Residue frames as qw, qx, qy, qz and C-alpha x, y, z in Angstrom:
[[0.911, 0.390, -0.131, -0.019, -10.21, 7.42, 5.62],
 [0.702, -0.583, 0.324, 0.251, -6.96, 5.69, 6.54],
 [0.441, -0.167, 0.590, 0.656, -5.49, 5.51, 3.04],
 [0.471, 0.730, 0.286, -0.404, -6.51, 7.27, -0.10],
 [0.648, 0.305, 0.451, 0.532, -5.91, 7.40, -3.78],
 [0.038, -0.705, 0.026, 0.708, -4.65, 10.65, -5.17],
 [0.570, 0.728, -0.127, -0.359, -3.95, 11.80, -8.68],
 [0.930, 0.151, 0.203, 0.267, -2.06, 9.71, -11.18],
 [0.331, -0.669, 0.349, 0.566, 1.49, 10.64, -12.01],
 [0.478, 0.677, -0.338, -0.446, 2.81, 11.22, -15.50],
 [0.153, 0.409, -0.892, -0.114, 4.65, 7.90, -15.36],
 [0.653, -0.169, -0.639, -0.371, 1.46, 5.97, -14.63],
 [0.312, -0.073, -0.781, 0.536, 1.98, 5.85, -10.87],
 [0.404, -0.722, -0.426, -0.367, -0.74, 6.58, -8.35],
 [0.024, 0.441, -0.500, 0.745, -0.15, 8.78, -5.32],
 [0.684, -0.413, -0.590, -0.115, -1.27, 6.73, -2.32],
 [0.131, -0.595, 0.400, -0.684, -1.54, 8.16, 1.19],
 [0.650, -0.297, -0.683, 0.154, -1.27, 6.09, 4.37],
 [0.318, -0.779, 0.063, -0.537, -2.48, 7.90, 7.46],
 [0.042, 0.397, -0.773, 0.493, -0.80, 7.45, 10.87],
 [0.483, -0.075, 0.679, -0.548, -2.29, 4.55, 12.79],
 [0.757, 0.270, -0.284, -0.522, -3.64, 2.75, 9.71],
 [0.753, -0.228, 0.611, -0.089, -3.83, -1.02, 10.10],
 [0.209, -0.227, 0.834, 0.458, -2.46, -3.54, 7.64],
 [0.294, 0.460, 0.837, 0.045, -5.97, -4.63, 6.71],
 [0.210, 0.854, 0.291, -0.378, -7.24, -1.09, 6.14],
 [0.037, -0.658, 0.482, 0.577, -4.21, -0.18, 4.00],
 [0.240, -0.027, 0.902, 0.357, -4.66, -3.33, 1.91],
 [0.295, 0.654, 0.687, -0.116, -8.37, -2.61, 1.39],
 [0.134, 0.863, -0.011, -0.488, -7.52, 0.93, 0.26],
 [0.158, -0.428, 0.715, 0.531, -4.90, -0.46, -2.15],
 [0.285, 0.308, 0.887, 0.194, -7.60, -2.70, -3.64],
 [0.212, 0.812, 0.462, -0.286, -10.11, 0.17, -3.86],
 [0.024, 0.795, -0.278, -0.539, -7.47, 2.28, -5.62],
 [0.851, 0.508, -0.045, -0.124, -6.99, -0.50, -8.18],
 [0.095, 0.769, -0.629, 0.055, -3.41, -1.12, -7.10],
 [0.139, -0.202, 0.966, -0.086, -3.92, -4.73, -6.00],
 [0.465, -0.130, -0.683, -0.547, -6.42, -7.29, -7.21],
 [0.720, -0.469, -0.495, -0.128, -7.22, -8.94, -3.87],
 [0.189, -0.786, 0.346, -0.476, -6.47, -7.14, -0.62],
 [0.872, -0.424, 0.193, -0.152, -6.39, -10.41, 1.35],
 [0.895, 0.273, -0.112, 0.334, -3.37, -11.69, -0.61],
 [0.332, 0.609, -0.304, 0.653, -1.18, -8.72, 0.30],
 [0.520, -0.647, 0.236, -0.505, -2.55, -8.56, 3.86],
 [0.980, -0.196, 0.033, 0.010, -1.72, -12.23, 4.39],
 [0.730, 0.409, -0.197, 0.510, 1.78, -11.61, 2.98],
 [0.025, -0.715, 0.276, -0.642, 2.30, -8.63, 5.30],
 [0.717, -0.534, 0.221, -0.390, 1.13, -10.53, 8.38],
 [0.996, -0.018, -0.012, 0.088, 2.92, -13.81, 7.58],
 [0.719, 0.361, -0.150, 0.575, 6.26, -12.08, 6.98],
 [0.499, -0.508, -0.331, 0.619, 6.23, -9.65, 9.90],
 [0.239, 0.220, 0.222, 0.920, 5.62, -6.53, 7.80],
 [0.208, -0.725, -0.587, -0.293, 2.17, -5.66, 9.12],
 [0.448, -0.799, -0.226, 0.332, 3.68, -3.65, 11.99],
 [0.497, -0.284, 0.251, 0.781, 6.24, -1.95, 9.72],
 [0.259, 0.694, 0.497, 0.452, 3.81, -0.08, 7.47],
 [0.291, -0.320, -0.198, 0.879, 4.61, 3.60, 7.70],
 [0.230, 0.840, 0.402, -0.281, 2.46, 6.63, 7.23],
 [0.210, -0.474, 0.361, 0.775, 3.19, 8.88, 4.31],
 [0.629, 0.649, 0.021, -0.428, 2.61, 9.58, 0.65],
 [0.547, -0.235, 0.733, 0.329, 3.82, 6.98, -1.81],
 [0.512, 0.500, -0.377, -0.587, 4.01, 6.68, -5.59],
 [0.577, -0.053, 0.813, -0.055, 2.77, 3.21, -6.51],
 [0.321, 0.297, -0.610, -0.661, 2.55, 1.76, -10.00],
 [0.866, 0.074, 0.187, -0.458, -0.39, -0.49, -10.84],
 [0.907, 0.327, -0.265, -0.031, 0.78, -4.04, -11.49],
 [0.023, 0.660, -0.682, 0.312, 3.68, -3.95, -9.01],
 [0.643, -0.069, -0.759, 0.079, 4.51, -7.26, -7.39],
 [0.648, -0.710, -0.263, -0.081, 3.53, -7.78, -3.77],
 [0.750, -0.266, -0.106, 0.596, 7.22, -7.69, -2.81],
 [0.314, 0.342, 0.122, 0.877, 7.78, -4.35, -4.59],
 [0.336, -0.705, -0.289, -0.553, 4.70, -2.83, -3.01],
 [0.752, -0.596, -0.238, 0.148, 5.63, -4.01, 0.48],
 [0.650, -0.021, -0.056, 0.757, 9.15, -2.62, 0.05],
 [0.080, 0.515, 0.162, 0.838, 7.71, 0.82, -0.73],
 [0.479, -0.687, -0.207, -0.505, 5.18, 1.05, 2.12],
 [0.822, -0.538, -0.125, 0.141, 7.52, -0.36, 4.78],
 [0.671, 0.325, -0.141, 0.651, 10.81, 1.27, 3.79],
 [0.410, -0.730, -0.232, 0.495, 12.34, 3.53, 6.38],
 [0.285, 0.957, 0.013, 0.059, 13.21, 7.05, 5.34]]
């Protein structure tokens, strides 16, 4: 599995794991399966159209349900 949902945090966030080599499409599908986005194709299109699809980084992220696409993208593409 290229991304996975972990346990929920006390603040309502979900721990989301992106594995090395995961594609934009697979990450977006996992976000949808985890209930973090309503329609994976919306965020995938945003990532691809704005040049972020190649900037997704592997790691463990705390993501809150209901985040905007821009907030979500900032988290999964931010450099350490």
